[in-house]
Each structure stands twice: as C-alpha cells, then as structure tokens.
N, C-alpha and C positions, 0 to 999 in steps of 0.2 A: 639358330644361334642369334643372340642379341647383337646388334651392330655396335661398333665402337662408340659412335656418337651417342646412342641410347644408353650404353653402359656408363659413359661419362656423366650424362644427365641424371641417371639413377643414383650414382654416387653422390652427386651434389644435392639431390632432393630427398634422398631416403630418410635422413633424420627428421625432416619436417613431416613427411608422410607418415613415418612410424609414430610420431608424436600425436598425429590426428587420426590414427587408424580406428580407435575406439568410436569416435564420433562418426567417421566415414562409414563404418560397417553398420552402426545403428541406423543411420540415415538410409543406407542401401537396403537393408532388410525392410524398413518401413515402406520404402518406395516399391520394392519388388512385390511384397505381399499385398499392397493396395492394388497393384495392377494384375497380380496373379494369386488371388486368395487360395486357390487350390494347392499351391505349393506349400503353404503353411498347414493346411488341413490334411494333406495327403502325402507329403514328402518330408519336409523338415520337422524335426522333433519340437513340439510346442513347449514342452517343459524346459528344454535347453535354451529356447529362445527367451523364455521368461526369466531364467536365472542368469542369462548373459553368457553362458559357456559357449554356445554355438557361434555368436559373433566373434568371440575371442579366438576361436579356432580358425575362422576365416582370416581374421586379421593377422594372426601368427603365421599362417601359411603363405599369405601374400608377402609379408615382410621377409620371411625366411627365404623365399624364392628370389626376391629382389636382391637380398644381401648375398646370396650365392652366385649371382651374376657378377657382383663386385669382388667377392672373395671366394673363388671357385673351390668347391669341395664336392667332387662327384659322388662320393659314397653317401654323404649326407643328403644331397639332392635326390639320389636314388631312393633313400629311405623315406623321404617326405612324399615323393611321387607314389611310391608303392602303397603307403598307408592311405593316402587320399584316393587313389585309383581303386583299391580293394573296397573301400567304404562306398564309393560311388557305384561300383558294380553291384554291390549288395543291395543298393537302393534302386537299381535299374536306370541310373542316369545315362542319358544319350547325348550325342553331339549337338542336337538341336536346342538343348537347354543352355548351352554356353553363351550364345548371343543374348539371351534374356538376362543372365547375370551381368554380362558386359554392359548392356544398356543402362541398367540401374546402378551399377557400381560406379561407372564413370560420371553419371549425373550426380551421384553423391559426392564424389571427389571434387567436382567443379563447385558444388554448393558449399562444401566445407572449407576448401582452400581458396576459393574466390580467384582474385587476380593473380595469385601465385601460379595458377595453372595456365602458363603460356602455351602457345601451340607446340613449342619444342618439348615442354614438360609433358603435355598430354600425349604427344607422339611416342615418347619414351615409355611411359607407363602403359600405353595402349599396346606397344610392341611386347612389353613384358607379359601383359595379360595373355595375349594370344600365343606367345611362346609357351607359357605354362599350360594353357588350354590345349594346345596341339599335342604337347607331351602327354597330358592326361588322357585325351581322347584316344591317342595311339595305344597307350598302355591298357586302357579300359577295353578297347577292341580286342587286344590280345587275351585279356582275361575272359571275355565273353567267348571267344573262339575256343580257348582251352577248356572252358566249362561245357562246350557243346550247345550254347544257346545263342539265339539271335540277340544282338545288342538291345538291352533294356528289357527283354522278355525273360526275366529271372524268376517269376512267381509261379508257384504250384500250390494246389490244395492238398493238404495232408490230413490224416486223421489221428487224433490222440488215442494211443492204445494203453498208456499207463500214466498215472500221476502219483508222484511220491513226495512226501515231505522230507526235505534233506536238512532243514534247520527250522527253528521257530518262524522265520520270516522268508524262507526260500523253498520253492517247489520245483521238482524235476519233472519234465514232460518227455515221454517217448512218443514219437510220431512215426507213422508209416504211410506209404503211398495209398491213396484211396482205392486204386485199382488192384492192389495186392502185389504189385511188382516191387523190386528192390529200389530204394532210393539211391541216387548217385553217390559215388564215393567222395571222400574229402581228404584233405591233408590234416593230420593231427595238429590242433591248435586253431583251426579256422572257426568261423561263426556263421550263423544264418541270420537274416532279418526276418522279423515276424510283424505282419501288418494286421491290426485289429480294428473293427468298426466300433466307434464310440457313440454315445447317446446323442451327441449334437450333429451326427452325420459325418464327422471327420474319420479318416482312416490313417491312424498314426502308426509309425514304424519304430522298432528298436532292434538292436542286434544282441544275440546271445551266443556264447561259445558252445560248441558241440562237445559234450562230455562222454560220449560213447566211443567205442573203438572204431577206427576207420575200417571199412570193409563189411560192416554189419548192414543188413538190409533196412534197418531203421535208423533214425537220428534221435539223439537225446540232448536236451539243453535244460539249464536251470535258470530260474527266474526269482530274483530277490524282490520283495514287495517295495517298489520305489518307482514313482512316476505313473503316468497315465496308462501306458501299454502294459507294464508289469502288473499294475493293480487290476486291469481288466482281465488279464490272464488268470490271476489268482481267484477272481470272483466268478468268472464265466467259463473257463476252459476245463473240461473234465473228459474222462475216457469216453470215446464215441463221438466227441465234437470235432468239427473240421477247423483247420487253421490255414491261413495264407502265409506261406513261408518261401523265402528266396533260396536260390542256389547257394551253396557254401562259398565264402570268400574269406580273406584275412591273411595278413603277412607275418603274424607272430607264430611261426610254424617250426616244426622240428627240422634242424639243419640236415643237409644231405650226408655229412660225414658221420663217423662213428666215434668222435671225440667225447671227452667228458662233458656232462651237462650240469647246469645249476638252474633250478626252477624256483623262483621266488614269487610269492603271491601274498595278498592280504584280502581278507573277507571273501566276497563272491568272486574276486579275481583268481581264485583257485580253479575256476572252471576250465580254462584252456589247459591248465596243467593236468587236470584229471583226464582230459581227452588224450594228451600226450602220454601220460603214464599208462593208460589202457593199451595204447599202441605198443609201448615198450614191453609191457608184460606179455601181450599177445604174440610178439615177434621173438620173445626170449632174449631180449637185449641184455648184454653183460657189462656194458660200459659203466664207469662210475657216474652215478646220478645223485646229486645233492638236492634235496627238496626242502625249502624253507617257507614256512607259512606263519603269518601274523594275524591275530584276530582279537576281538574284544574279550571273548571268553570261550571256554570249551562248549558251554551250553548253546552258544549262538553260532558256532562254526559250521558252515555248510560243508557237506560231504566229509565230515570229520572221520568217521569210521572207514569210509571208502578210500580216503587218502592214505591212511595208515596201512590198510590191507594191500593196496597197490605197491607202495614202496617196499613193504615186507617181501613181496614176490620178486623183487629185482635183486639179483646177486650183488650188484654194486650200489644198491640204493641206501641212502641215509636220510632220515627225516629229522628236522629241527623245527620246533614250534614255539611261538611267543604269544602270550595272552596278557592283555592289559590288566585283567582282573582274575583272581583265583589263587590257588596254591599249587606249586609245582611238586610233583611226586616222582618225576622221571628225569634222568640225567640229560636228555635231549629236549626237555621242555623248560622254558624260562618264563618268568613273569616280568612284564614291562614291554616296552617297544622293541622292535627288532634291533639287534646289535650283533654284528659279525666279528667283534673284536677277538673272541676266542674260538672262532669257527675256522677250521682249516679250509682254505679256498685254493683250488688249483688255478694258477694264472692262465692255463691253457683252456679252461672251460669256456663253453658258450653259455651265456646267461640269458634266460628268458624271464622277464619280470612283468607282472601284471597286478594292478591295484590303483589306489588313489595317487594323485600326483605327488604329494608329499612323501608317501611311502617309496615310490619309485625313485625319487631324487635321492633319498637317504640310502637306498640300496645301491644305486649307481655310484654314489660317492664312496661308499664303503668298499665296493668291488674295485674301483679304480685305485683306491689306497692300497688294495691287496694285489696290485699289479695286473689286474685283468684289463686288457686293452678295451678302450671305449667302443671300438667297432665290433666287439664280441658281445656287447650288452644290448639286448633288444627288448622293446617295450610294447605293451598294450595297456591303455588306460581305460578303466571302467568309470564312466562319467563323461561330461562334455559332449563329444560327438555321438556317444552311444545313447 
C-alpha cells in the first residue's frame, strides 16, 4: 500500500508528470536500450518502438496506476495488472528485470523534470513504482506456477504441421510438440508468443491468439502480414519447420459462468473469438451467443467461412457482420462501419471485444448506451503491445 504522504505527493504532482510522460518514456527507452541493447533486439518489439505505441503503453500504465492510488478503483486496477502480468509472463519477464527499468526510468524522470523532482517527489514516485512492480511480480509468479513453469522459462520448440491461407494476407499455423507429446492446455481466448530469428541477429517476439479448440494436442494461431515477426513467419515458416513458442497466457478469456455472451471483433481481432467459439461448439454450449464482426470486405476477412460455420453450430448463436466495402445480400450483413443501433443487445451479456483501438471504443460506447455495465465489457487490442 502507498503511504498517505506519498499519495498526497502523487496527487499534487500527477498532472505535471502526466504532461511529461511522453518525453519521459522516450528518454527512458533510449537510456535503457543503450545500456542493454539485448532488450531491444530480443525482448521489446522494435516495430512498436519505432511507431511510438510501446512507449505510450508504458506511459499510460504508469499514469493509470498512479491515478488509481488517488482515486481507488480496485476492479480497474485488477484489470490493468492482469493485462500487464499476462503479457509479461508470455515474454518470460522475471523479477530481476524490474530494477533495470527502475534505474533508467528514474534517471529519465530526473532529466526531464529537473528541479521539480525534489527528494519528496522522488520518494513518492519511487514508492509508486515498487508498489506496482511488487504487485506485478507477485501476479506473474502466480501465472508461472499455474502454468507449471519456472518463472521466465516459458519457451519451447514446436514443429509446424500445417499452414493454411485464411485470407489474402493472413496465414494459419498448426504446431505440435517436437517429441510427439500433447502440448499443454489453454483457456479459450489466450495467446502464445512466437520468437523468430531475424537477419540482423535479433530475436523478435509477437503474440498471436490461439484459434484451435482447448484440449487438442496441437496449437493453432493465425498471422496477418504486418511487422517484422509476422513477415518472417509468412516468408520462412512452413510445414516441417521449428518455431520457438511460449506457454499460453492472456486475460481475454471465456468467463466461468454460463450467462449470455457477446463477441465483437474487427479484422484479425477475430482470432480469440474463433478459439472461444471452437470451445463453445466442442462443449455443446446452448447459451445465447451474439457474434459481431467488422472488416474491410468479405474478400479480405480472415477465417470468414470458419466463423460462420462455428456460429451456425451453436443453438443460441447469432452472427452479424459489417463490411466497409461491398454489397449486402443477407439480412445480418451490413455495409459500413459497425453500428449496433438496431441490434438487440442483452444488458446481462458479458462482452469480449478485440480489434483496433477506435473500433473497441466505438463498441464499448454503443454497449454502455444499451445498458451493458462497463465492468462486463472486456478488451484485447491488436496493435501497440502486440
């Protein structure tokens, strides 16, 4: 827990720190990668560093955690911690790496804010950092234990057994254990990290949602042609090739109850929904399940046929689709951006939403307008930290 004195100091200085977080995180990453270049080549996603999305993720996380000390919201704090902890676990992050981040982050804060960083201000933000770090380290330890792995040792070599084109720019890979044993189980909606060797010697990592049914001896994931890792997989990975893949993690998962579901996705964001739908079909689930998907066109939609076939096998399944371009010939298919104005929505539904940030914001606002409680709407973004 943050002390009362530190909380008071955080309240006083948060606006100034929030205003400078962009500069602070840019300075921080530059310092850390200069001292530890292996972190940029083998842990952090270089594409996300270049386009600025990763620094903004860190900035947002720190600011959000600080604000939650001033305006407590335990559910929101749990959501933030869960998302970061699962992502860290999928990368094999360990406790020894947190002091590295602390060293270079606080050097950046001092350089950017200068004399404003009094000993009292530094102590308050230092306390905040270690409070967040200790919560994350504890949760990551729990995730490693639950997965049956030693902290950080999440990687295994798997063999590609199938490669299928699921859209003009997306490929699906099925992988199996190299020794012929069954791969570990996972919770529908989770993802794996894939690490690939690039021509310059770097080993870059990206996460991909599992699209097969939980309980199968193999794993399946789909890769859209986008970024260094995805491009490498498209160009170099075929049946018979080996890949380095992590234990499954991820918090956008099927809820434990049997209440109504609403699954909303855009583009390649359909992949966690495909995994969830496979599970629902395999277990004979009869609950109401509304599936909503938005895409540029039918021709470019990944897993289009599979999505329709899965929903059709669910007694309570309904599929609505929106395409930016094309002609609609079906009553549940519309042309244009997603619009829930005339879609019946059960306020008691749990909503799982995956896609670009703008899409997720639009869906969230539409669901809240239809009386779905905000704490029943869960997200996974494809982009940024992925």
